[in-house]
C-alpha positions as CSV (number, residue, x, y, z in Angstrom):
1,M,78.2,93.4,104.5
2,T,80.4,96.5,104.5
3,Q,79.2,99.9,105.6
4,Q,78.6,102.6,103.0
5,V,80.8,105.6,103.8
6,P,79.4,109.1,102.8
7,S,81.6,110.8,100.3
8,T,83.5,113.9,101.5
9,E,85.4,114.3,98.3
10,P,86.0,117.9,97.4
11,Q,86.0,119.3,93.9
12,L,89.8,119.8,93.3
13,V,90.9,120.9,89.9
14,G,94.4,119.7,89.5
15,V,94.5,116.8,92.1
16,R,92.6,113.7,91.0
17,N,91.3,110.8,93.1
18,F,91.5,112.7,96.4
19,R,89.5,111.4,99.3
20,D,89.4,110.9,103.2
21,V,89.3,107.4,104.2
22,G,87.7,108.4,107.5
23,G,84.5,106.5,108.5
24,M,85.7,103.1,107.4
25,P,84.6,100.5,109.9
26,T,86.8,98.0,111.7
27,A,86.0,94.4,112.7
28,D,85.5,95.5,116.3
29,G,83.0,98.2,115.6
30,R,85.3,101.3,115.6
31,K,85.9,103.6,112.6
32,V,88.7,105.3,111.0
33,R,88.8,108.8,112.3
34,P,87.9,111.4,109.7
35,G,90.7,113.9,109.0
36,V,93.6,111.8,109.7
37,L,94.3,109.7,106.6
38,Y,93.8,110.9,103.0
39,R,94.7,109.4,99.5
40,S,95.1,111.0,96.1
41,G,96.9,111.1,92.9
42,H,100.0,113.4,92.6
43,L,100.0,117.0,93.6
44,A,102.1,118.3,90.9
45,S,99.2,119.9,89.0
46,A,97.5,121.4,92.1
47,T,96.1,124.8,91.5
48,A,96.5,127.7,94.1
49,E,92.9,126.8,95.3
50,D,93.8,123.1,95.6
51,A,96.9,124.0,97.6
52,A,95.0,126.2,99.9
53,F,92.4,123.4,100.5
54,L,95.2,120.9,101.2
55,A,96.8,123.4,103.5
56,S,93.6,123.7,105.5
57,L,93.7,120.0,106.4
58,N,96.6,120.5,108.8
59,L,98.6,117.8,107.3
60,R,101.8,116.7,108.9
61,T,103.1,114.4,106.3
62,V,102.7,113.8,102.6
63,F,103.9,110.4,101.4
64,D,105.0,110.5,97.7
65,F,105.3,107.0,96.4
66,R,106.4,108.0,92.9
67,N,109.9,107.3,91.7
68,E,112.2,109.8,90.1
69,A,111.1,109.0,86.6
70,D,107.5,109.8,87.6
71,R,108.5,113.1,89.2
72,S,110.5,114.0,86.1
73,L,107.5,113.4,83.9
74,E,104.8,114.9,86.1
75,G,106.7,117.4,88.2
76,P,107.3,117.8,91.8
77,D,104.5,118.2,94.3
78,V,103.2,121.6,95.2
79,T,104.8,122.8,98.4
80,L,102.6,122.9,101.4
81,P,103.9,125.0,104.3
82,G,104.8,123.0,107.4
83,V,104.2,119.7,105.9
84,Q,106.9,117.1,105.7
85,E,107.2,115.5,102.3
86,V,108.4,111.8,102.5
87,R,109.6,110.5,99.2
88,L,109.4,106.7,99.3
89,P,109.4,105.2,95.9
90,L,107.3,101.9,95.7
91,S,108.5,101.1,92.3
92,D,111.9,101.1,90.5
93,P,112.2,103.7,87.8
94,A,114.4,101.4,85.7
95,D,111.7,98.7,85.9
96,G,109.2,99.6,83.4
97,A,110.6,102.9,82.1
98,E,110.6,101.6,78.5
99,F,107.2,100.0,79.0
100,W,105.7,103.3,80.0
101,R,107.4,105.2,77.2
102,R,105.8,102.7,74.8
103,V,102.4,103.2,76.6
104,R,102.7,106.9,76.2
105,R,103.9,107.0,72.7
106,G,103.2,103.8,70.9
107,G,100.7,103.1,68.1
108,V,98.2,100.3,68.0
109,D,100.7,98.0,66.2
110,E,103.2,98.4,69.1
111,L,100.5,98.3,71.9
112,R,98.8,95.0,70.7
113,P,101.6,92.7,71.5
114,L,102.5,94.7,74.7
115,L,99.0,94.8,76.2
116,G,96.6,92.6,74.3
117,D,95.3,89.2,75.1
118,G,95.2,89.9,78.8
119,R,98.8,91.0,79.1
120,A,98.0,94.4,80.6
121,A,96.0,93.0,83.4
122,Q,98.6,90.3,84.0
123,R,101.2,93.0,84.3
124,M,99.1,94.8,86.9
125,I,98.6,91.7,89.0
126,A,102.3,90.9,88.9
127,S,103.0,94.6,90.0
128,Y,100.7,94.2,93.1
129,R,102.3,91.0,94.1
130,Q,105.9,92.4,93.7
131,T,105.0,95.5,95.7
132,I,103.8,93.4,98.6
133,L,106.8,91.0,98.5
134,T,109.5,93.6,98.0
135,R,108.5,96.8,99.6
136,T,108.0,95.6,103.2
137,E,110.6,98.2,104.6
138,E,108.8,101.0,103.0
139,H,105.4,100.0,104.2
140,S,106.9,99.5,107.7
141,Q,108.3,103.0,107.5
142,V,104.9,104.5,106.6
143,L,103.3,102.7,109.7
144,R,106.1,103.9,112.1
145,S,105.7,107.4,110.8
146,L,102.0,107.4,111.4
147,A,102.5,106.1,114.8
148,E,105.1,108.8,115.6
149,D,103.0,112.0,115.0
150,G,102.9,111.7,111.2
151,A,99.2,112.1,110.9
152,P,97.2,113.7,109.5
153,A,98.8,112.3,106.4
154,L,98.2,112.1,102.6
155,M,99.5,109.1,100.7
156,H,99.8,109.5,96.9
157,C,101.5,108.2,93.8
158,S,100.8,109.2,90.3
159,A,97.1,108.0,90.0
160,G,96.5,107.3,93.6
161,K,95.3,103.8,92.7
162,D,98.1,101.2,92.8
163,R,101.0,102.2,95.0
164,A,99.0,104.5,97.2
165,G,96.2,102.0,97.1
166,L,98.4,99.4,98.5
167,S,99.9,101.5,101.2
168,I,96.4,102.6,102.2
169,A,95.3,98.9,102.2
170,V,98.2,97.9,104.5
171,T,97.5,100.7,106.9
172,L,93.8,99.8,107.0
173,L,94.7,96.1,107.6
174,V,96.8,97.1,110.7
175,L,93.8,99.1,111.9
176,G,91.4,96.1,111.7
177,V,89.4,97.2,108.7
178,E,87.9,94.2,106.9
179,R,89.0,93.2,103.4
180,D,85.7,93.8,101.9
181,A,85.6,97.4,103.1
182,I,89.3,98.0,101.9
183,A,88.2,96.6,98.5
184,E,85.2,98.8,98.4
185,D,87.3,101.9,99.0
186,Y,90.0,100.7,96.5
187,L,87.4,100.3,93.7
188,K,86.3,103.9,94.0
189,S,89.5,104.8,92.2
190,G,88.1,103.4,89.1
191,A,85.4,106.1,88.7
192,A,85.9,108.2,85.5
193,H,86.4,111.4,87.3
194,R,89.1,110.0,89.5
195,R,91.1,108.2,86.8
196,Y,94.7,109.2,85.8
197,N,95.0,111.6,82.9
198,L,97.5,109.9,80.6
199,H,99.0,112.3,78.1
200,R,99.9,110.4,74.9
201,G,102.1,111.7,72.2
202,G,104.0,110.1,69.4
203,E,103.3,110.2,65.7
204,S,99.7,109.4,65.8
205,S,97.3,112.1,65.1
206,D,94.7,110.3,67.2
207,P,96.4,108.9,70.3
208,Y,93.1,107.4,71.7
209,T,91.5,105.3,69.1
210,P,88.8,102.9,70.5
211,E,91.3,100.0,70.2
212,I,94.1,101.9,72.0
213,T,91.7,103.0,74.6
214,E,90.7,99.3,75.1
215,L,94.2,98.2,75.3
216,L,95.2,100.7,77.8
217,S,92.1,100.4,80.0
218,P,93.5,97.6,82.3
219,L,96.4,99.8,83.3
220,F,94.1,102.4,84.7
221,D,91.3,100.3,86.0
222,A,90.8,99.5,89.7
223,R,89.9,95.8,89.5
224,P,89.2,93.4,92.3
225,E,91.7,91.0,91.0
226,Y,94.5,93.5,91.4
227,L,94.0,94.0,95.1
228,G,93.0,90.4,95.5
229,A,96.5,89.4,94.2
230,A,98.0,91.5,97.0
231,F,96.0,89.8,99.6
232,E,96.7,86.4,98.1
233,T,100.4,87.1,98.2
234,I,100.1,87.9,101.9
235,E,98.4,84.6,102.5
236,E,100.8,82.6,100.4
237,T,104.0,84.1,101.7
238,W,103.3,84.7,105.4
239,G,100.2,82.6,106.0
240,G,97.9,85.5,107.0
241,V,97.6,89.1,107.8
242,D,98.8,88.9,111.5
243,A,102.0,87.1,110.4
244,Y,102.6,89.5,107.5
245,L,102.3,92.5,109.8
246,A,104.5,90.9,112.6
247,R,107.2,89.1,110.5
248,G,107.0,91.0,107.3
249,L,106.7,94.5,108.5
250,G,107.8,94.3,112.1
251,V,104.5,95.6,113.5
252,T,104.6,94.8,117.3
253,P,101.5,94.8,119.4
254,E,102.5,98.1,120.9
255,L,102.9,99.7,117.4
256,R,99.6,98.4,116.3
257,E,97.9,99.8,119.5
258,R,99.5,103.3,119.0
259,L,98.2,103.3,115.4
260,R,94.7,102.4,116.5
261,E,94.7,105.1,119.1
262,R,95.9,107.8,116.7
263,L,93.7,106.8,113.7
264,L,90.5,105.3,115.1
265,D,87.5,106.7,116.9
């Protein structure tokens, strides 16, 4: 049974899906230290009050996992004084640019063959698997930064669910947090008030008909099978978490211990 962690989520106006992952339990009875590791959606729409709150966290690093296409669409992050912004794309802007254009502008006749009959969920599962397989260097860089005075840190992508969710999950695996607890935190991103606000345009006067909403939903859901696909990929490719961390990410026992010292109580 996983431990229920009290919510410390603030009421931010322009930043969605923000939360501190502090308090999450490890297998050996320790907990992630509050105030050292945060996750959220992008910071491009942060209000002055949001920025003041974020500045009060004494962050050292903000990891932005969006690609250039995302930043062009959503805008750059708000500047936080004294905080290092690390731009580390976990997706290729050329891979899926046309797909997301159609998601944002397509009518129901275009979206049905693109997303219907389970295709949207299948795309998400494939994306999670691909990120684990191909972004080992990026995940390794995040871990090295956290071990070298990069914390307190905030990890975000666009929605704070997929790319940031995987990077948070990898970090928690290194710290010894059990998979059930990682999944429990991941699923919080599916709450209505945390979901990404997709701005749809195009020719339709009603960009969100019930059918379109149903077709789009799997892209913005936090589903157990998505994160489960990432864990399955680790098992299938490396044979287990320890081998993934050691061979896939180059995590040495010394690095793992430094991370635990910095991020756990």
